[in-house]
C-alpha atoms as one frame of an Amber mdcrd trajectory, in Angstrom:
protein
  15.699  29.631  12.154  17.910  27.933   9.510  18.350  25.018  11.625  14.401
  24.048  11.868  14.283  24.458   8.094  16.731  22.289   7.726  15.404  19.691
   9.669  11.776  19.957   8.006  13.881  19.373   4.758  15.178  16.344   6.090
  12.174  15.438   7.436  10.604  15.838   3.897  13.164  13.336   1.949  12.778
  10.925   5.039   8.982  10.256   4.193   9.513  10.918   0.615  11.997   7.563
   1.211  10.039   5.644   2.930   7.508   6.120   0.782   9.244   4.706  -1.715
  10.521   1.727   0.091   7.083   0.967   0.658   6.000   1.002  -2.904   8.827
  -1.354  -4.283  10.948   1.683  -5.732  13.995   0.070  -4.469  13.074  -3.910
  -4.375  15.446  -5.020  -7.647  18.458  -2.917  -7.750  20.537  -5.504 -10.138
  18.356  -6.490 -13.237  17.585  -2.825 -14.655  21.918  -2.608 -14.909  22.072
  -6.304 -16.669  19.199  -5.982 -18.864  20.496  -3.006 -20.772  23.474  -4.961
 -21.611  21.594  -7.567 -23.172  18.389  -5.866 -24.546  20.538  -5.261 -27.784
  21.710  -9.310 -28.415  17.565  -9.787 -27.895  16.513  -7.663 -30.875  19.293
  -8.881 -32.750  18.351 -12.378 -32.296  15.069 -11.516 -33.010  15.500 -10.029
 -36.116  17.826 -12.521 -37.687  14.739 -15.229 -36.576  12.417 -13.265 -38.797
  14.537 -13.049 -41.768  13.376 -15.231 -44.782  16.419 -17.484 -45.588  17.615
 -17.929 -48.708  19.057 -21.608 -49.991  19.974 -22.073 -53.624  20.868 -25.464
 -54.888  24.042 -26.353 -56.243  24.176 -29.217 -58.790
């Protein structure tokens, strides 16, 4: 009985895996891990561009 239940549970997980692969869940595994490293730099650079520049003229 336990063997039958474990086979059913395994089939459910296998079907869930196949559905997620067909929906594209595992298409790109590299970009999300790298994106989190560079998000702060992009925000900081955009913030620096929006800051007004106060130049003092000296004679």
